[in-house]
N, C-alpha and C positions, 0 to 999 in steps of 0.2 A: 608319284609313286604315295602309298598312305601315310595321314596326318599323325601318325604313332611313329614311322620311322622318321619322319621331319625332326620329332619333340625331340629321339631318342639320339637323332644327328645332333642336335643343338648342342643336346645335356649334354653331350659325349665332347664336343670341341670346345663349351666353357668348361668343361672337367680337364680337359689337357690345361689350356688358357692359365686355367689357374693353379696346376698342380707346375706349371712352365713360370710362369712370374709371379705367384702367392696372390694372395684373396684380393689384394687392397693398390696394387699395383697399379692395377688399370689399365695395361695391357701395354707401359714402358720397361723400358729393359731396369738396368739397375743404373746404367750411368748417366741416364735422363735423372731418376726419379732422384739421388742424391744431386744432380746442380738443382731441379728445381727446388727439394728441398733447402739446398745454400742461399738460394737466391733467395729463398723467402722469409730465411734468420735474415738475407743480412737487409735486406728492404727498411728498416727501421734507422740503420743507419748508416745508406744514402739518405733518406731523405732530409737527417740531421749534416750532415755531408751538404747537400744540396744550399739548404736553409739558412746554416753555418758560414759557409764560405765563399760557395758558389756562388752564391747571388749577395753577399757584399763585393765580392772579385765583379760581378754583373754592373755591380751601380758605381763602385768606384772607375771602371771603364766608363760608362754613363756619364755621370759627372767630369771627369775631367776628358771629355771628348765631346759630348754632344753640352753638356752642360754648360763648360764653360767658351763653346761657341756662341752659346744662347748669351752668355754671360759680356761676350767680347763685343754682341751686333747695342746689346742692348748701351756700352759706354760708349760706342762709338754714336749711337740713337740718341744720347742725351749731352754729347759735347758741347755743342751749341748753346744748352739752359745751362750748361756749367758755366761755360765761359761768360755766359752774361750777367749770371751770380757773382763773378769777383769782379765784374766790372761793377756793377752797381753797389755791391756791399765798397769797393772804393770812394765811389760818389758819394754815396751817404756816409760815409767816416765824415769826409769832406766838410761836407757840408753840417753835419750835424757840430763837428769841433770850432766851425765860424760862427754857429747861431750861439751854441749854449759856455763855447768858449774852454774846455772841458779843464786844460791843465791849469787854470786860476781854479777853477772847484775843484779841483783836487789837492790841490794844498789847503781849500779853505773847511771843506768838510769830510772830518773826520768818521764821520759813521758812510760816506760811499770813497772807498781810496783811491778812485781812479782807473781805469784798466791797464794801467803801462805801470803802477806804483803798489804794487799787490806783497803782501806782507809771504816773506820765503816761507813761514812755518803752516800757511795754507795754501798757500799755491805748491810743493812740492818740489822735488827737485827730478832731473832726469838720471836714463840709466847709470850715468857715470856718475853718480849721487853731487852733480853741480846742477844746480840753475840757467842748463844749458839748453834747454827744447825750447822758452818760453815763445820763439819767434817760428812756432811750426804752425803753415795756415793753412792746413789741411782742410777740408770739409767733415761736419760730424754732423750724422744723421741721426736725429731721433725720430724710433716711429711710437706713436702715442696716438693715432686715427680720432681721438676724445679730451681735445687739449683744452677742450671751451669747457669741462663738467664744472669745475670749479671742487672736486674732492681730492682725500687724501693724496690719491695716485698723481694729480694735477701739482699739490704742493713739491711730490719729488720730483716728480719734471721739469717745475722752474727753477728750483734752488738746484735741481742736474743743471740743469741752462747754463745758471748766470754763476756756480762755481769755475763751469767747462771755462763762461767768456772770462773770469777774472784772469783764471789759469794761464787760458791762450789767450790771448786779446785780437794776435790776429788771425783766429779762425773761425773760420764760416757757422753758424747752425743753422740749418735745415730744422724743421718741423713737419716732418708726415699730416697729416691731418684729414678728417670729414668734414670739419666745420667749417665750410665752403659761402656761408653763408656772413662770418664774423672779418674784419675786417683786420689786417694786422693793429692797427692806431686801437682797434674795441678791443680786439687783444690784449696787448699785456698794459690798456689799461682796466683792466680788470683782474689781471692779474694782479698789477698796481694794486688794485683796492681791497681782494679779496684776501691775498696772502701777505701783503705789504714785502715783495721783491718787485726791484728793482731790473728790468730786461735791457741792456744794451741795445738800444736801437738799431744801429748802420749794419751788427755783423748776424745778423738773426732774418731768417726768411721760411716762407712757411709756402709750402706743397701741399695743394687743393686735389684729396682723391673724393673721385667719383664712384666709389663701389662699395663703400663704407657699409652701404644695405645688406652685405654679404657675412659681415658679421655680428648681423641682431638675429636675438634669441626669433622674432616673430620669422622670422626667416625658414628656421628649420625646425619645427612646431615637435620635430623627430627626430630620433639619434640627434640632437642638439648641439652638444659636443664636439664630434663628428665635424657636423654639417659647420659649424661656426669655424673650425682650425681648416678645413677645406677653404673656408668661405676670407679666410685670409692670407691663406697662398693665392688667392686670384686678387686681394687689396694691396698684398705686397709686390707682386707682378708688376701693379701698376707703377706704386712707389720708385720702384726702381728702372725700371723706363724712362718713368720722367727724371730724373737723377739720381747717377749712384753718386753715393758720400764715396769720402777715404774712410769714416770711419764708421759702423751702421749699432746704433744701440737701439732695442728695445724697452720699453718705459713701463707696458703694459699687459707681458703676459703674452705674445704668439710666441709662439716658438717654435714653433710652424715656417710664419715669416723668417726669421735665421738661419731655420735649417736648407729653406730655398737658396736664401743668399750664400751662403757658406758653396751650394750647389753650382749658382753660376761664376760666383766670385769666393772658389778656396784661397784666397791669399787675404783678403781684405776682411781685416779682425774685427770681432763682435762680442756685442756686451749683450747681459742681461738680469736686468733690475727684475726678479719675481714677489709681487706681493704675493702671489697664496698659487699654487699649485695645480692643475684644468683637472688637476685628476690626482688622487692620493691613495696610501694601502688603508689609510684611516676609510676613504670614505667606498672602498671596495668590503672593506671591514663590515660597515655602518649595513651594506645589504644583507646581511645573515642575521637573526634575529637572535641566536645561537653566542654570539664574542659579545665580548664585552661592550663596544662601542653599539653591540647590536639595537640598540634605541635612544641614537645620540643619530642629529641630523634632518635634514627633511627627506633625506631619500631614508631612513630607517628602517627595516627587516622587508625591506621589499626583493629580497631577490630568492625569493621561494615561489615556487608551483612553474612555473612550465614559461609567462613573459618571464619572470624573475629572472630563471635558470639563464633567458636569451639575454640581459641585460646586463647581469654578471659575466657574460660571456665577449661581451660586447664591451664594456669595460676595461679588460680586459685587454682586448687585442687594442681599443684606446691605448691603453697605459703603455704596453711597448712599442707602441708608434710614437706617442711622444715621447718617451724615452728617446728613442732613437732622433728624435728630429732639435733638445733640447740639450744630447750627449755635442751637439757639434761647436754650442757656443764656446770661443774663446776665452772672456772672461764672465761668471755668474755673481751675480749678489743676489741677495734676500733679504727680506724685511725685518726676518726675526728666527730663531736658534731655531720653535717648528717649523718655518717652511725653508730652511734650512738641512733640515735632520729630512722630510719629505723629499727637496729636489735633489737630496746625495743618491739615499736610497735608488730614487727614478733613474738616474741620468749620472750618477757617481762609476758603474761599473763601465759603463760605455766609455764614458768621458775617457777613464784609464785605455779601455783599449786604443783609443784615439792617439793617444797623448794630448792631453790638453794638461798642461801640468799647473796652471793658477788655481788654486782652490775653491772651494765654495765661503765664498765670506759674509756674511753679516754687514746687512750697512743699514742700521736704524732709520728709517724714515725723520725728516725734519721736523717736532713737532712747537708750538706755538709757545713753550718754555719759560723763555725770559718777557715776552708778553704778557701773559697771565700774571706772573712773577711779580713785574713792574703794578701792575692793576689790584692782585687781589693779596690784605697783607697778612701777615701771621703774630701775632704778637697776645697777649693777656684781654687787650684789650677788644680787640678783633674777635676772639673769641667768644665775646661776650651778645655777637650779634648775629652768629652761629643760630640756627635754629633744624630742628629735626625733620631735617626735610633729605630724604632718601633723591638721587635723580638718578636717572640712566639717557645718558646720551646716546641714540642709534636710531638709523634710520628703519620706517614701519617697515623691513624685509620681512624675510618669513625665517630664513638664518638667524635671525637676533633675538627669537624665544622669548618677546617679554611675555609669553602665556606661562614661564615657568617663570617669572620674576609674579607677575598677577598672584599666581597662588603662592608663591613661595610667603608674599607680604599678606596674603591675608592666612597665611597659617603663622606670623610673626602675629597678626595684629589681634587676632583668636587668644594668645598668652593671657594679652590682658595686665602686660608686663606696664611698669610707670610708662618707660620707653615705648613701648606699643600706644599706647594708649593717644600720645604725644605728636605720632609719628606720621610722615606724609609721603608719599610716593609719587617724583614727578617725571613724566616719559616724555623726554624735549628730544625729538624728530624730525626731519625732512617727511613730506608726502610726494612724490613724482609724479604719481599718476591714478588711476581709479583701482587699480587694484589692491592700491596702498592703500586711496579713501575706505577702501572697501574693510580692508586689514582692522584700522582703525575703528570703524563699525562694528568689529568684532569684537574685539578688545573691548569698548563701552560694553558693549553685552554683558561680556566677561565678569565685568569690572560691576554690576547690575546685582551679578549670581552671584558673586563671592561677599555683596553687602558692606563694599567698602566702597562707595561710591565718597562719601563725602572725604576722604582723605589717599583718594587720589588726584591728580592734576596732570591734564593732557596738556602741552605746547610743542605747537605743531607749527613748523615754519620758523619758528622763535631767530634770529638773527644775530650773530654773533655778538653784538654788545651785551644783550637778553641772555644770553647765557651763560654771559661772564660776571653777567648781574646772580644768576643762581648759583653760582660755583663759588663766589665769593659768599653766600648766605646758608649752602647744604651741607649738610655733615656728613655723609657719609654721598660714596661713589657705586653703580652697581654696574657688574657689565656680566648675560647671558649665553651669550652664545658660547654654543660649542665649537671650537678650535677655534677662534676669532686667531687669523694669521697672526696679527698684530694685536691694535688694540687703541688707536690714533687718542680717542677719549679715553680710554684707563689712564693714560700719560697724564694729559686734561686735569682728570682725576688729583693723581698726586702732585700736577705741579699749584694748583689751588689749593692740596694740604688736605682732602677727603681721604677717610678712611674706608676704603677701598673694599666692596664684598664684591668675590668675580671668580667667575665659572674654573674649578678647576682642570684647567686644557690648555690649550695653541701659546700663544702670546705673552695673554695675562699674566701666567700661572710660571710659563720659564723667563721672562723677558721684564717686563715690567714689576707687577707685583711681587717683588722679591725682598728678603732682609739689606738690613742697611747694619752693618757691625754686630749682628747676630741677633735682631729685634727686627718685628715684622713690621712692616706698610701697607696691610691688609690683611682681608682673610679669602679663603679658596671655599669654595662650595662646587655643589654638584646635584644632589635631589635637595625638593622643596625644603623640607626638613632642614638641612646644612645651612639652605641660604638663609633660613627664618633666623639659627642661631646666632648665622653672622650675624644679621642685621641687630641682635643685641648685645652682641660683643661689642658691637660698634658704636652702638647709643647709649652706653651705658658706661663705654670705656674710664677708667677713675683717672686718668691723663689724656685727653687726645688731643691737644701744641703739644706734646711731644712726639705724637704716630707722627701730626701732620708735616714735621719742621724734620724730621727724619724722609717724611716722602718726597716731600719737596725735592731733599738733597738726594732722591732715587730719580728723579726726574731728569739730574742735570746731564744723563747720557744720551738724550733724546734731545738736545737743543741741534739746532740750524748749523753750527759750525761745528759741532763732530760728527755731522752730517759731510760737511765737505769737507772734510780733513778725510772719512773714511772711503767719500766717495772717488776723490780726486787719485787716489790711491793706487785708486784699480782702474782706474780712466787711461791714470799715467803709463802702465802697460800696454794698451792698446799703440799708443801713441808714441813708446819706443819702440814696438811690432813696423811704425812707419817710418824711422830712421835708419 
């Protein structure tokens, strides 16, 4: 057949087909075409149905079957260690009573009320409104792998342990730690020397973990947030395989471990004390340079370009997983109103879906308010000893933003006012490693560049006694960190009577440097000019002693007694779940 005839036949066939099925049907009959269109239209809804209903259903099935089975195996595997721990506690208590004669000490020592004669106002009540659960003798596990670090987080841990011991004298306390090179006696001795907290030795035990390196940032040079969280799961599994407690409390911020605990032991009461969210909406917003916080934080403006877009999507995914894991916790405590707000926005919706009825509570960390008040006098006479020192108590870490304070101080000095001529800035902070040392070196270079060398003092690794001396003779307390989650150093400023000039964000703004009876206790600032103005207002205040007394009164909200009251109110909810 000639080629022209073939083309003619092909054209005729195509024309006939198009006339029959239409120009865009590609040979489909109308029913098939309609079905395809409906399927395409329903695909997004099918994906949403799968993600929001099928995946949670599959996970619930997994957690209730495989997860619970694994939990049962862990519980059976650690029964021997549990029995040994209970027996050891009884033996230790007997020896301790014989050696120290606690009953006579309890009657003669008013500071240590003894472990069975606790004031009811501090001890709290049972779920029936009576002091009826003091005999509870279960095991409370505190997950704090860096318990020997000696920082503010550790002060919270040990104050919480002591409060729990006094409230439930028969309970056994277990601390999961990675400090396997430190003995129990050495650990408790450092707690006593560092925080002036006496821990009752017989009822506390340490479970030593060998997997702590999995949560170090150095182990995860890339995708650090996710890597450390996955590493915490390894560490959490090891902890629970060694001993399964009756109540599990995380005091370091490992939400993934609490989520794992609930998968393995759905009925185990859990609690979290959150010092700061692992990720927050402010962190996400700071990636975008066009937002109001796009110039703040160590990741400011890094969400641009292909790499920035990938970082932003990675953070959003991590935030979703973090929220899902944290929402399982029964009792959630935060160290500040700022942290509470962010945890509520991240965990709150899912907590409501899971029927978690306990509201997220603010439990301020215990601060050395009473000690500072005893050591530092506020009077007309002591006011004469004050000098024009501005002190900044902060570790030399990037987020503490020492550069901002130095640049602000330089701008203040250039004003040439009488206060500026006399003022000196004192940077008090610890140097943890070589990175911190290099950071201090760069700050010294900046001081030279700003021509304020004669008015800036570096005090590195100063002991507490020296810090107290500075607090007693300084005039102003400074804080330059954006979104400081709480700010124990700022509380110490208030307790010492310093007039504070702090960053207008986070805990220092919302919780600490607030008004008393409608009058200020300090000043808030964001830019270098605002800080410089704050320095001038503080140093030239016409009646500084009145402000100091007002600041000290405000610091009473952060005493150890207030922490104990709030802490026990939350932990009692967990004990009630076990009764």
